Each structure stands twice: as C-alpha cells, then as structure tokens.
N, C-alpha and C positions, 0 to 999 in steps of 0.2 A: 349237337344235341342228342340227350339220352332218349330213345324211344323204347318204352317197355314193351315186352314180348307179347303180354297178354294183359288183358284188362283186369282191374282189381275184382277179387273175388265177390260175388252177391250173398248177401245174408239177409234173412226175413225175420222180422219179429212179429208174435202174434199177441197182441195183448192191449191193456187199456191206455187211453191217453190221460196225461197228468196236464192239466192247462197250465199249471206252474212250471212245467217242463222239467222238474227235478227227478222224478223218476218215471215208470211206464215207458211206452214206445219212444218219447223225447229223449229220455236218458238212453236207451237202446240205440237209437239214431245217431246221437253225438258220439257214442261209444264206437260204434261201426265206423263213422266217418274218422275218428281219431285214430282207429286202428287200421286205415288203409283198406276199408272194403266200401262196397256201394250197398246202403241199406234200403231195404222195402219195408213197409209197415202195414200189418192187417190190424185194424181197431176191432176191438171185442166190446168194448164200452167207452164212454166218454165220462169223464169226472170233471167236476168243477172243484178246484183243489188249488191250494197255495202251500206256502211252507208252513201253514198252522193248522190246517183242517183239510178233510174231505166234506165239502159242503152238500153235495149232490153227486148222483150216479145214474147215468142211463144206459142200459144194456143195447148194444146194435143189434137190430133184427138178424136172426141167424142165417137167413138167406144172403145177407149182405156180407156177413163174415165169409160165408162158403164162397160167394162171387168174388171177394176181394183175393182169397187164397188161390182160386183157379186161375183169375185175370193176372196174376202177376207170376204164377207157376208157369202159365203156357207161354209166355213172353219173355220174362226176365230169369225166371229160376231163381236157384238158390244152392250154394254149396253147404250152407249150414242154415238152420232154423232153431229160433230160441222162442220158446211160449212163456208168457206172464201171467196175467190176469185173465181167468177162462171163468166168469162168474158162475156158470151153473151147468147142470148136469147135459142137458141137450147140446149145449155149445161143446163142451168138451168132446161129446161122441160124435159131433159134425166135424170138429177140428180133427180127431184122430181118423174120421172116414176118408178126409180129403188128403192128409199127410200120407196115409197108406195109399190112396190111389195115385198119388204123384210120385211115389217112392222116395223114401225119407233119406237125405242126406245125414250129416251129424245133428242130432236133435238133442238141444239143451233144454231141460225142463225145470223151470223156477217156479215152485208150487205155492204162487202167491195166495195167500189166505187173508190176511189182515193188513191194513195200511201203516205206515209208520205211526200215525196218530191214533191208531186202535180200531178203525172202522172196518167191519169185516168185508170182505171182498170175495168170499167164495160161499155159495149157498151150502148149507149143511147136507144135503142129499148128492152135492157135486164131489164129495171127498171119495166116495168109492169109485165113480170111474176115472178120477185123477189117477187114483192107485192103481186099479185095475186094468185100465185100457191105456191111457198115454204113458205111465212111467213105464211099460214094458217095450216102448218105442224108443226110449231115451238113450243116447250114448252116455250124457251126464245129467245129473239132477243136482241141483244145488238147494240144501233146504237150511233155514236157520233152525234154532233149536225148538222154537215153537212148532214151526212146520214139520220138522222130523219127528217129534212127539205125537201130533195130529195123525199122521200117517202110519206110525208103527204102534202107537198106545204104549210108548215107553217113555217114563219120566226121565227127562235127561238133566242130571246134575253133576254128573262126574264123566271123566275119561272112558272108564269103562262102559258106561251106559251109553255114550255116544258111540262107541265100537259096536255095541249090541245093536242099536238103532240102525247103523249103517249098513250091518250085516243083513238086518231084516229089510232095509231099502233095496239091497242089491238082489235079494231074493224076489223082489218084485219086477226085476227085469233090466233096470239101468245097468249099463257096462261099467261105469264110474260114479261114485257117490260122494258129494262133498257135503259135510254137515259144518256150517259156520258157527263156531263156537266162541265169535266175538263178545256175544252180550254176556257170555258168564264171567262174572267179575274175576275169578281166581282162574280162569282159563285162558283166554285170549289166544286160542289157537283153533284152526279148522283141521278137520279130518278129512283125509281123502284115502277113499279105498277103492282099488282099481284091482280087480281079480282077487288074488289072496293077499296082496300087498296092501297094507295099511300105513300111512305116511302122516305124520303130524306137522303141520305148517304153523310154526310159532308166528304169532301176530303181535307187532307191538301195538300197545294200546294206542286206539285211534287218536290222532294227534288233534282233532277237532271235532267238536260237536255237531259239525255241519255234514251229516252224513245221509242226508235225505237222498234216496235212490240207489243206496250203496249195492243192495242185494241185486237190483235190477241190473246196474252197471257191471257187477262181477259175472253174472250169467252171459250178459251180452259180450263182454269181452272173450269169455271162454268160447261162445259162437264164432266170434270175429277171428279169433286164432285158430279155432279147429278148421276154419275155412281157408286158412293161410297155410294148411297141411301141417300144423302142429300137432305132434303126439298129445292124447286128452292129458297127461300129466303135466308136459311142458305147457299146453295151453292154459291150464290152471294155475301153475306156479307164476306165470308171465301175467296172467288176468289179475291175478292178487297183487303183483308187483305195479299194475296200471292203477288198480284201485287204490291201494296205500298212498301212490303218488298224487293221484286225483284228489285224494283226502288232505293230504298235507298240504294242496294249493287250493284248497277250498277257501271261498270268500263270502262275504255276508250277501245274501238275498232274501229280502222279506224280514218280518220280525219273528218267524219260527224257526223250524229246522231247515237251515240253507242246505243245498244240494252239493255234490263234489265238483270238484272243477275236471270236467271232462277233456277239456284242451290244454291243460298244463303240458309244459314241454314233456316230450315222452322220455322215460329213462332208457339210456343207450342201449341195452341189452334188447328191448323191445324194437327199438328203431332198426337194429341190425337184423333183427329176425325177420321183421316184415318189409325191411329193404325199400325197393323202389316205389313202395307205396306212401312213405313218409312225406312230407313237404319238407323242402331242404330248409 
C-alpha cells in the first residue's frame, strides 16, 4: 500500500458563507478538497443565499474573525491563504494585522465587491484599505473587470485598458495580477501579468450559464495549487483548466444561476501535478 511521505498541504480561506454552497467559503472548501489539500475556513459573514438571490447578510463580529484566524493558524497553519468577502474597513485592517502577525505564505486576494446577483458585498469605505493594505501582501490578485475597474479607476473595455489596469494593480503590490475578461463579449480572455511578462489566456466561452461561484473557485484553485508548490503562472493556468472543467460538468441546482461542479473528474494534467493527493 502506498504511504504518502507527507500530509496534504493546508489552505485557509477567509470569506463569507453562502448557504446555497455555490460560492464563498463553501466553494473554496470544495475546491481545496478536489485539489488534494486540507482546507480551513474563517467566516467573515453569513449570507442567506440561493441560486437566485442574496436575501440577507450578517457580518461576523471582528473579534470572532480574529479568533478564528489565530486558532487555526496556531494549530493547523496554512501553506496558502485566500481572501474573499471582507465586507468592511475594520475587518480588512484586522485581517491584514493577523496575516502579518502569523507570517503570510502564498496569499491570493479575490477582491469580492458585488454578488453574482448584484448585491454589494463591500462597504464603500473599505475599498481604500483593500487596495492600500491587503493588496501589497498578495502573491496573486484575481479581479474581474468590475473589480479591476473599481480598484484602478480605469474603465475596462479593451485589451489595452486591461493591460493598463493590470500595471496599475501591480504597482499596488501584488506579485502577479489576473484580470478575468470573461464577461467582455468580444474578449473571452484572461490577462496574467507576472513581473514584466504579460500573457493572455484565451478562454472558450463558458459552455454553461451555470457559473455561480466561478470567481471564488478560480482564486481558491490558485491558492491550492500554490500550496502544492506550483509556480504562480502554472498555478493560474492549471486553476483555469480546473474551472473550465468544473463549468463544463455543471449541473442544475435550484432555479437561478447554478454553481460549477467542483468534483468533476480532474483533467489528467492536474491529477498528475498534484499526484498522490488525488483520489484513485
């Protein structure tokens, strides 16, 4: 019998709960599990949510968020951390403080601002600390067009504007910037800026309308693959492959926007890369 030499890497997500389990920490934990890592979850908010709407949001008290981070970090630790929904200014500042205190491994920041159904998830005064305090700690930031625009003030309607926004985001501190251009009708490509290197990853149009949680899933997959010691560009490329596969195998859940299928059989290239942690 094969005995793995070490345990699976640990990955932490800091974000909101989605009661419908299509996005948020539920999507992250499924992604972490599918990609052969042990996931932990720090809840910043509880949402009453299904495939159609976000009906209510309760923020978790900041001292409980801090306690969750400290409790997990001191006992379980993390090889990579992903942040998602951080609803307010004070919460972002507290999370930054704890990440710095514990020493950050690979940090992936998904600057969640609005739900898929259009509900604001970030207070307006939280944009500045997100940009000025959290982004400088990030190994990778993954932003959709709206988020990249909000962070940079650049209107994104072309590839050249996406490149301009990516440069502006890199100047805020993250090592690698991913701008997801999938929502742009004539674009269907993601931009990855890594150092001075700019690469366009062409994306086939999503084969399904069931893309609830796609952004959460991409950033969670990048964190899991970084925890497996993938180089950032390889982690991003394989994370997109994982997401595309999860989209292609999506099935109906509820009456609205169904989630991606996190447990679709892994593409061979990913299974090979994470090796012993995939289920036979």
